[in-house]
KESEPA-835197 format. One record per residue (C-alpha): residue in three letters; x, y, z. Coordinates in pm, whole numbers, padded with zeros to 5 digits, always signed. Each point is the difference from the previous one (the first is absolute). Layout:
BEGIN
alaXYZ;...
//
This chain:
BEGIN
unk+01173-01897-01392;unk-00340-00151-00075;unk-00163+00130-00319;unk-00328+00177+00088;unk-00325-00115-00155;unk-00049+00338-00167;unk+00239+00259-00140;unk-00110+00269+00247;unk+00147-00055+00347;unk+00143+00181+00302;unk+00360-00074+00096;unk+00063+00058+00372;unk+00359+00037+00120;unk-00006-00136+00356;unk+00360+00099+00058;unk-00085+00363-00072;unk-00282-00017+00252;unk+00248-00117+00263;unk+00238+00283-00094;unk-00282+00251+00037;unk-00085-00141+00341;unk+00363+00015+00111;unk+00021+00366-00107;unk-00315+00082+00196;unk+00120-00188+00308;unk+00335+00181-00002;unk-00181+00334-00021;unk-00245-00061+00287;unk+00224-00201+00235;unk-00062-00094+00281;unk-00371-00002-00087;unk-00151-00329-00111;unk-00140-00038-00351;unk-00351-00115-00086;unk-00036-00059-00375;unk-00343+00051-00152;unk-00096-00298-00219;unk-00360+00105-00058;unk-00167+00004-00343;unk+00196-00300-00126;unk+00327+00160+00116;unk-00087+00320-00186;unk-00059-00205-00313;unk+00335-00181+00015;unk-00145-00337+00105;unk-00022-00076+00371;unk+00049-00375-00035;unk+00347+00058-00140;unk+00097+00310+00196;unk-00111-00104+00349;unk+00197-00328+00041;unk+00316+00163-00134;unk-00012+00318+00206;unk-00128-00151+00326;unk+00345-00074+00152;unk+00105+00362-00048;unk-00299+00179+00158;unk-00117+00048+00357;unk-00372+00024-00074;unk-00236-00028-00295;unk-00298+00225-00069;unk-00314-00066-00203;unk-00321+00196-00049;unk-00274-00260+00043;unk-00055-00319+00193;unk+00004-00242-00292;unk+00343+00129-00105;unk+00133-00095+00341;unk-00168-00340-00012;unk+00151-00067-00343;unk+00349+00077+00127;unk-00042-00251+00281;unk-00129-00257-00249;unk+00316+00029-00210;unk+00218-00049+00306;unk+00089+00351+00118;unk+00074-00001+00375;unk+00117+00356+00071;unk-00244+00233+00184;unk-00269+00138-00233;unk-00188+00323+00071;unk-00338+00040-00169;unk-00024+00377-00031;unk-00352+00028-00138;unk-00324+00019+00192;unk-00150-00316+00148;unk-00351-00086+00108;unk-00046-00157+00345;unk-00120-00331-00146;unk+00329-00043-00186;unk+00218+00019+00311;unk+00020-00381+00058;unk+00186-00039-00329;unk+00285+00209+00143;unk+00044-00255+00275;unk-00032-00293-00236;unk+00267+00132-00238;unk+00219+00183+00253;unk-00053+00343-00157;unk+00044+00338+00165;unk-00327+00192+00027;unk-00034+00373-00061;unk-00246+00152+00248;unk-00149+00346-00029;unk-00353-00062+00130;unk-00114-00104+00349;unk-00228-00271-00141;unk+00293-00172-00170;unk+00209+00032+00315;unk-00274-00165+00206;unk-00045-00276-00258;unk+00374-00063+00001;unk+00014-00026+00380;unk-00298-00237+00006;unk+00142-00224-00276;unk+00344-00017+00160;unk-00151-00083+00339;unk-00227-00269-00147;unk+00287-00170-00182;unk+00251+00045+00284;unk+00238+00142-00255;unk+00159+00349-00008;unk-00077+00218-00299;unk+00244+00263-00123;unk-00155+00341-00055;unk+00122+00330-00147;unk-00208+00307+00080;unk-00050+00232-00297;unk-00017+00375+00052;unk-00149+00234-00260;unk+00212+00316+00007;unk-00139+00158-00314;unk-00069-00267-00261;unk-00374-00028+00081;unk-00009-00355-00132;unk+00034-00251+00284;unk+00128+00029+00353;unk-00127+00166+00315;unk+00041+00378-00027;unk+00291+00134+00202;unk-00224+00225+00209;unk-00225-00297+00091;unk+00269-00262+00053;unk+00037+00004+00379;unk-00317-00200+00060;unk+00110-00280-00235;unk+00344-00007+00157;unk-00154-00016+00348;unk-00217-00294-00106;unk+00300-00176-00152;unk+00176+00007+00338;unk-00282-00210+00146;unk+00028-00271-00268;unk+00188-00273+00183;unk-00008-00250-00284;unk+00138+00228-00270;unk+00361+00078-00078;unk-00013+00372-00085;unk+00320-00027-00195;unk-00022+00317-00210;unk-00150+00341-00062;unk+00022+00184-00330;unk-00124+00269-00233;unk+00011+00064-00374;unk+00104+00316-00185;unk-00226+00153-00263;unk+00270+00206-00171;unk+00336-00144+00103;unk+00143+00048-00347;unk-00039+00378+00035;unk+00306+00191+00114;unk-00095+00280+00237;unk+00163+00342-00032;unk+00101+00142+00338;unk-00182+00324+00073;unk-00245-00037-00290;unk-00362+00085+00084;unk-00218-00300+00077;unk-00288-00078-00234;unk-00334-00059+00169;unk-00140-00348-00050;unk+00335-00161-00081;unk+00148-00280+00213;unk+00364+00097+00039;unk+00235-00285+00100;unk+00149+00207+00282;unk-00349+00070+00140;unk-00096-00366-00020;unk+00320-00095+00176;unk-00070+00254+00276;unk-00351-00141+00043;unk+00136-00354+00019;unk+00250+00103+00267;unk-00283+00153+00198;unk-00174-00339-00001;unk+00317-00179+00107;unk+00017+00239+00297;unk-00294-00199+00141;unk+00251-00262+00116;unk+00257+00248+00125;unk-00255+00183+00215;unk-00091-00328+00170;unk+00359-00118+00032;unk-00087-00297-00217;unk+00219-00156-00268;unk-00109+00064-00355;unk-00087-00297-00221;unk+00317-00167-00126;unk-00046+00106-00363;unk-00081+00364-00063;unk-00009+00068-00375;unk-00105+00270-00243;unk+00238+00026-00297;unk-00119-00118-00339;unk+00213+00038-00315;unk-00021+00378-00020;unk+00076+00047+00368;unk+00297-00237-00023;unk+00144+00237-00260;unk-00110+00335+00143;unk-00066-00030+00373;unk+00266-00183+00205;unk-00161+00112+00327;unk-00293-00230-00085;unk+00199-00326+00002;unk-00077-00096+00365;unk+00034-00379+00051;unk-00101-00117-00348;unk-00059+00132-00352;unk-00239-00124-00268;unk+00143+00028-00353;unk-00248-00072-00275;unk+00076+00120-00351;unk+00355+00100+00098;unk+00084-00365+00068;unk-00087-00077-00362;unk+00245+00264-00121;unk-00251+00271-00085;unk-00005+00344+00159;unk-00344+00111+00125;unk+00023+00340-00171;unk+00227+00166-00255;unk+00092+00280+00241;unk+00069-00218+00304;unk+00341+00014+00166;unk+00217-00282-00143;unk+00166-00077+00333;unk-00008-00377-00068;unk+00130-00136-00328;unk-00228-00268-00143;unk-00067-00142-00346;unk-00312-00157-00155;unk-00007-00377+00028;unk-00258-00073-00272;unk+00027-00004-00379;unk-00317-00039-00207;unk+00084-00169-00329;unk-00175-00124-00308;unk+00080-00096-00359;unk-00108+00099-00347;unk-00272-00237-00121;unk-00079+00174-00329;unk+00186+00242-00226;unk-00150+00172-00302;unk+00027+00301-00229;unk-00294+00232+00069;unk-00086+00217-00299;unk-00066+00373+00012;unk-00361+00076+00088;unk-00064-00340+00159;unk-00113+00062+00361;unk+00123-00224+00280;unk-00223-00175+00257;unk-00347+00071+00145;unk-00143+00345-00052;unk+00256+00088-00269;unk+00181+00227+00244;unk+00335-00004-00180;unk+00091+00009-00367;unk+00326+00073-00180;unk+00038+00216-00309;unk+00281-00224-00127;unk+00073-00373+00004;unk+00139-00125+00333;unk+00103-00328+00159;unk-00236-00088+00284;unk+00034-00293+00236;unk-00256-00166+00226;unk+00083-00068+00367;unk-00205-00266+00188;unk-00085+00211+00303;unk-00303+00217+00072;unk-00216+00155+00264;unk-00101-00343+00135;unk+00368-00036+00091;unk+00011+00340+00167;unk+00128+00200-00298;unk-00256+00275+00042;unk-00236+00078-00289;unk+00004+00366+00099;unk+00368+00022-00101;unk-00094-00038-00367;unk+00243+00181-00236;unk+00213+00118+00294;unk+00244-00269+00117;unk+00330-00109-00141;unk+00145-00349+00003;unk+00348-00129-00069;unk+00031-00230-00302;unk+00342-00152-00060;unk+00161+00261+00226;unk-00164+00309-00155;unk-00303+00201+00111;unk-00306+00021-00221;unk-00351+00144+00029;unk-00311-00203+00076;unk-00275+00079-00252;unk-00372-00065-00031;unk-00247-00102+00265;unk+00150-00235+00261;unk-00209-00317-00018;unk-00087-00250+00271;unk+00277-00238-00102;unk+00222+00183-00249;unk+00137+00336-00107;unk+00194+00130-00296;unk+00327+00190-00029;unk+00130+00222-00281;unk+00358-00082-00102;unk-00006+00249-00290;unk+00261-00137-00246;unk+00171-00241+00241;unk-00048-00374-00018;unk-00100-00261+00258;unk-00050-00372-00025;unk-00235-00244+00166;unk+00127-00065+00354;unk+00211+00315+00036;unk+00027+00130+00357;unk-00231+00275+00123;unk+00041+00173+00337;unk-00308+00171+00142;unk+00162+00081+00334;unk+00364-00024+00093;unk+00344+00049-00151;unk+00137-00145-00323;unk+00361-00105-00057;unk+00031+00310-00219;unk-00060+00220+00307;unk-00343+00118-00109;unk-00241-00010+00292;unk-00370+00029+00078;unk-00078+00066+00366;unk-00323-00061+00193;unk-00022+00378+00026;unk-00009+00022-00382;unk-00294-00238-00023;unk-00166+00190+00284;unk+00033+00330-00187;unk-00143-00149-00318;unk-00291-00151+00195;unk-00066+00306+00217;unk+00060-00191+00323;unk+00286-00100+00230;unk+00255-00281+00004;unk-00197-00183+00270;unk-00296-00053-00234;unk+00226-00091-00291;unk+00168-00283+00190;unk-00303-00138+00184;unk-00205-00008-00319;unk+00231-00239-00184;unk-00253-00278-00010;unk+00022-00357+00123;unk+00004-00136-00355;unk+00346+00151-00053;unk+00241-00277+00110;unk+00253+00102+00266;unk+00348-00142-00052;unk+00230+00027+00302;unk+00376-00010-00024;unk+00307+00063+00213;unk+00331+00142-00110;unk+00314-00186+00100;unk+00018+00036+00378;
//
């Protein structure tokens, strides 16, 4: 394995990603699987993840156009759905790079038809229906007009239609009173089905790929699988919520490691780091770790997280700096170069999960993973296969 240029790095187990995908596929069969590789593959490093996982997936999803373009530039050939909003002037890029366009606005539909006609080249389109997210997508009660227009687009391949759940990680209690102003997964699913009835009423075939299930719905809502599912964080081995149904067994694929770069005895009454936010009343061994908030180790976690040093958990102390933070080993010893695990499992069995970092930072695992910055080297490896 190549030695990284800095002690702090992210180890990505590609084999574990494949295992996670296989577990998801077995659970949703016969539905196809679209894997979301947006946001640098949820922080794991898309340039290493995408080429490895491509043979095992049916479709790839990204959030924005340039993510799709980048995948084509590194040689990815599988279908790629750009799920985010697109302006009409950007439509020609979808034809140039053979990307699947999400359409939820008549102006984009018209621009897509015109571009496809002008270039004498079909353009794949998925229609997006807003069933309660209020983010992007044509609202379910206004969708018929867009669907009617799509039928008249002779140069487009209306391959798919989909929606997105706002609260798929929530498990509904049968018979419980409904809370006003809350988008229940079952209600969103019912609304989506009412839109799909557009085709049934006209004795028309639905688009080939009907999809709705994100990670939470894959776990909680099997009736939402339709023709394809869209795992995001679940593919990376992380559950979208601590209370979600664990109906698919996955494991995290990433381990965030560093090393001790300084070890010293800090005397009683000597405060540690900016702002003097931590001080011990007795001498302690403190070590410095070369990772900080510029790497995605949030400053707001100060004095809250634990890390694993030489297989044992210890407390982070003092203000987390841009490039470094300190850890209190109390009376234990550590040498220059000793292993530090910020996220992942040590050989001793001690473990720090993305959910732990999320709790310390007051956020969720999604933000934890996608905020591991680009200056943290990604090292990809495969187990014996």
